[in-house]
DRENBA-669447 format. One record per residue (C-alpha): residue in three letters; x, y, z. Coordinates in steps of 0.25 Angstrom, whole numbers, plus 5000, padded with zeros to 4 digits. Layout:
ALAXYZ...
This chain:
MET536554305215SER535154335222TRP534654475223ALA533654535233ILE532854665231ILE532354705245ALA531554825249ASP530854875262SER529354885262SER529355035258CYS529454965244ASN528054925239LEU528554825230ARG527954695236GLY527954555231TYR528954585220THR529654475213PRO530954525206THR531254495191ALA532754485193ALA533254345195ASP533654295209THR533054425215THR532154435226TYR531354555232ALA530954575247VAL530354685256ALA530854715270PRO529554765277LEU529454895285LYS528454905296ILE527455005299ASN527055035314VAL525655085316GLY525055095330GLY526055005336THR525854895326GLU526954855316TYR526554825302VAL527554755293ASP527554805279ASP527554675271ASP526554605261ASN525654565273LEU525354715277ASP523954765275VAL524354905270ALA522954955269GLU522754925284LEU524054975288ASN523755115281ARG522455115289LEU523155085302VAL524155195299ALA523055295296GLU522355265309GLU523555275318GLN523655405325SER525155385329ALA526255385319SER526555255313SER527955215309SER528755115301SER529955025303CYS530954965294PRO531354825291SER532354765301VAL533754735299GLY533454585300GLU532354595290TRP533254665280ALA534354565282GLU533454445280LEU533054505266PHE534554535263ARG534954395265THR533954345254ALA534954375242GLU536354395239LYS536154535233VAL535154625239VAL534654765236ALA533754825247VAL532954955245THR532355025258ILE531455145261SER532155275262ALA533155265274ASN532555405279LEU531155335280SER531555205287GLY532655125294SER532455025283TYR533755055275GLU534555055288ALA534054925292ALA534354875278VAL535754925279MET536054845292ALA535454725286ARG536254735274ASP537554755282MET537154635290VAL536854545279MET538054585270ALA538954545282GLU538454405281GLY538954395267GLY538354355254HIS537454475252GLN537554605244ILE536554705249HIS536254845243LEU535254945250VAL534455055243ASN533955165252SER532755205243ARG532655345249ALA531155325247ALA529955225249GLY528955155240GLY529055165225LYS530555195225LEU530955065232GLU530054985222LEU530755055210ILE532055015216CYS531654875218LEU531054855204LEU532154925197LEU533154835205ASP532454715201ARG532454765186TYR533954795186LEU534254655192THR533354585181LYS534054665170HIS535454655176PRO535554515182GLU537154525182ALA537254655189SER538154665200PHE537654705214ASP538354835213GLU537754865200VAL536354835205CYS536654925217THR537055035208TYR535855025200ILE534855025211ASP535555135219GLY535355215206VAL533855185206GLU533755235220ALA534455365217PHE533555395204SER532155355210THR531255425220VAL529855415225LEU528655505226PHE527555505236SER526155545233LEU525455555246SER524055605251SER524255565266TYR525455605275GLU525155565289ASN526155455291LEU527255545283THR527055665293LYS526955575305SER528255515301GLY528955645298ARG529055605283MET528255725279PRO528155865286LYS526955865295MET526355995290ALA526455955275GLY525755815278LEU524655885286LEU524355995275ALA524355885264ASN523355805271LYS522455915275LEU522455975260ASN522355835254ILE523655855246ARG524355735240ILE525855755241LEU526955715231GLY528255685238THR529555615237ALA530555555247SER531555655253ASP532955615258GLU532555635272GLY531455525271THR530255625270ILE529255655259LYS529755775251ILE528455845245VAL528555855230ALA527155915227PRO525755925234THR524555905226ARG523055875226GLY522455775217GLN522955635212LYS523155685197LYS523955805202MET524855715210ILE525055615199LEU525555725190LYS526455775201VAL527055635203VAL527355625188GLN527955765188ALA528855725199MET529255605192GLU529555675180GLY530355785188ASP531255675194GLY531655625180PHE530755495179ALA530655455165GLY530055315165GLY530255185172VAL529855125185VAL528855195194CYS528355135207ILE527055185213ASP526555145227HIS525255185232VAL524455175245GLU523055125241ASN523155225229GLU523255135217ALA522355225208MET523355345210ALA524555255208ARG523955205195GLU523655345190LEU525055395193SER525555265186THR524755305174ALA525255455174ILE526755405175GLU526555305164ASN525955415155ARG527055505158TRP528155405156PRO527655285148ASN528955205151ALA528655215166GLU528355075174VAL527455105185HIS527255005197ILE526155025207MET526154965221SER525454975234CYS526155035246GLY526554945257GLY526454975271LEU527655075273CYS527355155260SER525855155264TYR526255215277TYR527055325271ALA526255355258GLU524955345266ALA523555335259LYS523555355244GLY525055385243LEU525855345232ILE527455325231ILE528055335217GLY529455285214TYR530155315202GLY531555335196TRP532355395185ASN533755355178THR534255225184ALA532855215191SER532055225179GLY531855075177LEU532055085162
């Protein structure tokens, strides 16, 4: 039986080849609209150029989700499918995937399970990596067993956002405008997490890279992280991502850290020098 692991492009795991047998991985691209021009968030996108255009654009930019047809085409590529989307509160991607699932399952021959990540970036990568690992270790697992496992990963994992620029978040209503204006003016880097309403919930403001890295480690410890897979996405800030990786590995020698560049959608939200950190505990430890 063939499997497919599918994510929308809020997942920054690009060009990935699963280790599990008879398993494929694919990405359904979102789109970013800047100044009346639509940019497809796929492997051909020049993310640095997109970031420059978004920064120069005076009006609010926007994003749009993969279409029902795009999701359906990907769902037809395997008999058993697990698809992971950006938070349903951030985008219509999950709802489009629901409609595509119902359409394809009505055709027969497919089992499709959808996971609303309730996040973006690193949490989706964590889910996809651990799903592949589970399928590799448990090749005889039933579809229901796989779904139960991956729903547990979603429930016991989260993301942190380490941000230094907030213009797109405030324009889109994902962060209170006054908080964003003050943080920008005072040159404060904010550590936040995803709220159930699709906004950024502030965990801690701070100044200085080393203090921010300490805050991240403390937040992970407070959530119950005790080792395992961590996914760090960055917007043109690999140096800080690597410094954070070292701090995590020093605190938890059994941590397995993956560093990735943000694609278009995550760059749009995280903005210049932003980091998105995905990790879990219990079922989501990856151990």
